[in-house]
C-alpha positions as CSV (number, residue, x, y, z in Angstrom):
1,M,131.4,1.4,-220.0
2,I,129.8,0.6,-223.3
3,D,131.8,-2.6,-223.7
4,S,130.8,-3.7,-220.2
5,L,127.2,-2.9,-221.0
6,L,127.1,-4.8,-224.3
7,L,128.9,-7.8,-222.8
8,S,126.6,-7.9,-219.7
9,L,123.6,-7.5,-222.0
10,R,124.6,-10.6,-224.0
11,E,125.4,-12.7,-220.9
12,G,122.4,-11.4,-218.9
13,L,120.0,-12.0,-221.8
14,E,121.3,-15.6,-222.1
15,A,120.8,-16.2,-218.3
16,A,117.4,-14.5,-218.1
17,L,116.0,-16.4,-221.1
18,I,117.2,-19.7,-219.7
19,I,115.4,-18.9,-216.4
20,G,112.3,-17.8,-218.3
21,I,112.3,-21.1,-220.3
22,I,112.7,-23.1,-217.1
23,L,109.7,-21.3,-215.4
24,A,107.6,-21.6,-218.5
25,Q,108.2,-25.3,-218.8
26,L,107.3,-25.8,-215.1
27,V,104.0,-24.1,-215.7
28,R,103.4,-26.2,-218.8
29,I,103.9,-29.5,-216.9
30,N,101.9,-28.3,-213.9
31,R,104.8,-28.0,-211.5
32,K,104.4,-24.3,-210.7
33,G,105.1,-25.0,-207.0
34,L,108.7,-25.6,-207.8
35,T,109.3,-22.2,-209.3
36,K,110.5,-20.7,-206.0
37,F,113.6,-23.0,-206.1
38,V,114.4,-21.7,-209.6
39,Y,114.2,-18.1,-208.3
40,I,116.4,-18.9,-205.3
41,G,119.0,-20.7,-207.5
42,A,119.0,-17.7,-209.9
43,I,119.4,-15.1,-207.2
44,L,122.1,-17.1,-205.4
45,G,123.9,-17.6,-208.7
46,F,123.9,-13.9,-209.3
47,I,125.1,-13.0,-205.8
48,V,127.9,-15.6,-205.9
49,S,129.1,-14.4,-209.3
50,A,128.8,-10.8,-208.3
51,I,130.9,-11.4,-205.2
52,G,133.4,-13.3,-207.3
53,G,133.5,-10.4,-209.7
54,I,134.2,-7.8,-207.1
55,I,136.9,-9.9,-205.5
56,G,138.5,-10.9,-208.8
57,F,138.5,-7.3,-210.1
58,N,140.2,-5.9,-207.0
59,E,142.7,-8.7,-207.0
60,A,143.4,-8.3,-210.7
61,Q,144.0,-4.6,-210.3
62,E,146.5,-5.3,-207.5
63,A,148.3,-8.0,-209.5
64,A,148.5,-5.8,-212.5
65,E,150.5,-3.2,-210.7
66,S,153.6,-5.3,-210.8
67,S,153.3,-6.6,-214.3
68,E,150.4,-4.7,-215.9
69,E,151.2,-5.3,-219.6
70,L,151.7,-9.1,-219.2
71,F,148.7,-9.6,-216.9
72,E,146.4,-7.6,-219.2
73,G,147.7,-9.5,-222.2
74,I,147.0,-12.9,-220.6
75,I,143.5,-11.8,-219.5
76,M,142.7,-10.4,-223.0
77,L,143.7,-13.7,-224.7
78,L,141.7,-15.7,-222.1
79,S,138.7,-13.5,-222.8
80,A,139.1,-13.8,-226.6
81,G,139.4,-17.6,-226.1
82,L,136.1,-17.6,-224.1
83,I,134.4,-15.7,-227.0
84,A,135.9,-18.3,-229.4
85,Y,134.4,-21.0,-227.2
86,F,131.0,-19.3,-227.4
87,I,131.3,-19.1,-231.2
88,L,132.4,-22.7,-231.7
89,W,130.3,-24.5,-229.1
90,L,127.6,-22.5,-227.4
91,H,126.2,-21.1,-230.6
92,R,125.8,-24.5,-232.1
93,N,124.3,-26.1,-228.9
94,H,122.0,-23.2,-227.9
95,G,118.3,-24.1,-228.1
96,H,114.9,-24.1,-226.4
97,S,114.4,-27.8,-226.8
98,S,117.6,-28.8,-224.9
99,M,116.6,-26.7,-221.9
100,T,113.0,-27.9,-221.7
101,K,114.4,-31.5,-221.8
102,K,116.7,-30.7,-218.8
103,V,113.7,-29.2,-216.9
104,T,111.6,-32.3,-217.6
105,Q,114.5,-34.5,-216.3
106,N,115.0,-32.4,-213.2
107,T,111.5,-32.1,-211.7
108,N,112.7,-31.9,-208.1
109,A,113.7,-29.0,-205.9
110,I,117.4,-29.7,-205.8
111,G,117.7,-30.4,-209.5
112,L,115.9,-27.2,-210.5
113,F,117.8,-25.2,-207.9
114,M,121.2,-26.4,-209.3
115,L,120.1,-25.9,-212.9
116,S,119.1,-22.3,-212.4
117,F,122.1,-21.6,-210.1
118,L,124.6,-23.0,-212.5
119,S,123.0,-21.3,-215.5
120,V,123.2,-17.9,-213.9
121,F,126.6,-18.5,-212.3
122,R,128.2,-19.6,-215.6
123,E,127.0,-16.5,-217.4
124,G,128.1,-14.4,-214.5
125,M,131.6,-15.8,-214.4
126,E,132.0,-15.4,-218.1
127,L,131.1,-11.7,-217.6
128,V,133.6,-11.5,-214.8
129,I,136.4,-12.7,-217.1
130,F,135.4,-10.3,-219.8
131,N,135.4,-7.4,-217.3
132,L,138.9,-8.3,-216.0
133,T,140.2,-6.8,-219.3
134,K,138.9,-3.5,-218.0
135,I,141.2,-3.3,-215.0
136,T,142.7,0.0,-216.1
137,E,139.2,1.5,-215.8
138,S,137.5,2.5,-212.5
139,A,135.5,-0.2,-210.8
140,Y,132.5,2.2,-210.7
141,T,132.5,2.5,-214.5
142,V,132.7,-1.2,-215.1
143,A,130.0,-1.9,-212.5
144,T,127.7,0.7,-213.9
145,G,127.9,-0.7,-217.4
146,S,127.4,-4.2,-216.2
147,I,124.4,-3.4,-214.1
148,L,122.8,-1.4,-216.9
149,G,123.3,-4.3,-219.3
150,I,121.8,-6.8,-216.9
151,V,118.8,-4.6,-216.2
152,I,118.1,-4.2,-219.9
153,A,118.5,-8.0,-220.4
154,I,115.9,-8.7,-217.6
155,L,113.5,-6.1,-219.1
156,I,113.7,-7.6,-222.6
157,S,113.2,-11.1,-221.2
158,F,110.2,-10.0,-219.1
159,V,108.6,-8.4,-222.1
160,V,109.1,-11.6,-224.2
161,F,107.6,-13.9,-221.6
162,K,104.9,-11.8,-220.0
163,T,103.3,-9.9,-223.0
164,S,102.0,-10.7,-226.4
165,I,105.0,-8.8,-227.9
166,R,107.5,-11.2,-229.6
167,F,111.0,-10.1,-230.5
168,N,113.0,-12.0,-233.1
169,L,115.5,-13.2,-230.5
170,S,117.6,-15.0,-233.2
171,I,118.3,-11.6,-234.8
172,L,119.1,-10.0,-231.5
173,F,121.5,-12.8,-230.6
174,K,123.1,-12.4,-234.1
175,I,123.6,-8.7,-233.5
176,L,125.1,-9.3,-230.0
177,G,127.2,-12.1,-231.4
178,V,128.7,-9.9,-234.1
179,I,129.5,-7.2,-231.4
180,L,131.0,-9.9,-229.3
181,I,133.2,-11.1,-232.2
182,L,134.4,-7.5,-232.8
183,V,135.2,-7.1,-229.1
184,G,137.0,-10.5,-229.1
185,G,139.1,-9.5,-232.1
186,E,140.2,-6.3,-230.4
187,M,141.0,-8.2,-227.2
188,F,143.0,-10.9,-229.1
189,G,145.0,-8.3,-231.1
190,E,145.8,-6.2,-228.0
191,G,146.6,-9.3,-226.0
192,L,149.2,-10.5,-228.5
193,V,150.9,-7.1,-228.5
194,K,151.0,-6.8,-224.7
195,I,152.6,-10.3,-224.4
196,F,154.9,-10.4,-227.5
197,E,155.4,-6.7,-228.2
198,G,154.9,-7.2,-231.9
199,G,153.6,-3.7,-232.7
200,E,150.7,-2.5,-234.8
201,I,151.3,-5.2,-237.5
202,L,150.9,-8.1,-235.1
203,E,147.8,-6.4,-233.6
204,T,146.1,-5.9,-236.9
205,L,146.9,-9.4,-238.1
206,G,145.6,-10.9,-234.8
207,V,142.3,-8.8,-235.0
208,A,141.8,-9.8,-238.7
209,V,142.4,-13.5,-238.2
210,F,140.1,-13.7,-235.2
211,I,137.3,-11.8,-236.8
212,V,137.4,-13.5,-240.2
213,L,137.5,-17.0,-238.7
214,S,134.8,-16.2,-236.2
215,F,132.5,-14.7,-238.8
216,I,132.9,-17.8,-241.0
217,I,131.9,-20.1,-238.2
218,F,129.2,-17.8,-236.7
219,F,127.4,-17.4,-240.1
220,Q,128.2,-20.9,-241.4
221,Q,124.6,-22.1,-241.2
222,D,123.2,-18.9,-242.7
223,L,125.7,-19.1,-245.6
224,K,124.7,-22.8,-246.2
225,R,121.0,-21.8,-246.3
226,L,121.7,-18.9,-248.6
227,F,123.6,-21.1,-251.0
228,K,121.0,-23.8,-250.9
229,N,118.2,-21.3,-251.6
230,R,120.1,-19.9,-254.6
231,V,120.7,-23.4,-255.9
232,V,116.9,-24.2,-255.6
233,A,116.0,-20.9,-257.2
234,K,118.1,-21.7,-260.3
């Protein structure tokens, strides 16, 4: 349940903050009347991804009965690949300015509806893929962890946008990113073993390679700044 909670917290926080940024930008440009389309899109995106998750989880459990090891291995490698995608692309392209620009370019009901719907749906389907690696667990446990993570994410986002309290979200995303990398390394190592039956050595090697490479990429900008500051200090 803990893995599902942390993964849903990461994906839920991303989606909630995107919706918050969209709403804040609409208020800023005096288009508050369009906020209802953002809420409708976000709610529908959540409902569709939740239905997809329920159907996908049930189908995955049935499919895994015939070839459980192979199926689990494929899903684990797919999830690890999704995490690698997040590390390589989403981390570099995540930003407040890009989202506010999209809102400014989509100041109509349909555009805002689709923007909010796709933002929530994307994060929801990523969580669905992550949760498919938990098909050996009960659906109740996975659902409980996911719901708790989403609720916490919404509460954090609400506090950030509705009060004077300001969290350092970059640090929070760093922490969640590190956790995601560790989970991804575990998935990658276990996935390799389930498919290729390489034993503990293959699993350890897979985990180590995934985590080391991901950490280097994830902290690349921080390492550059640290090195630059040391050079300047000298």
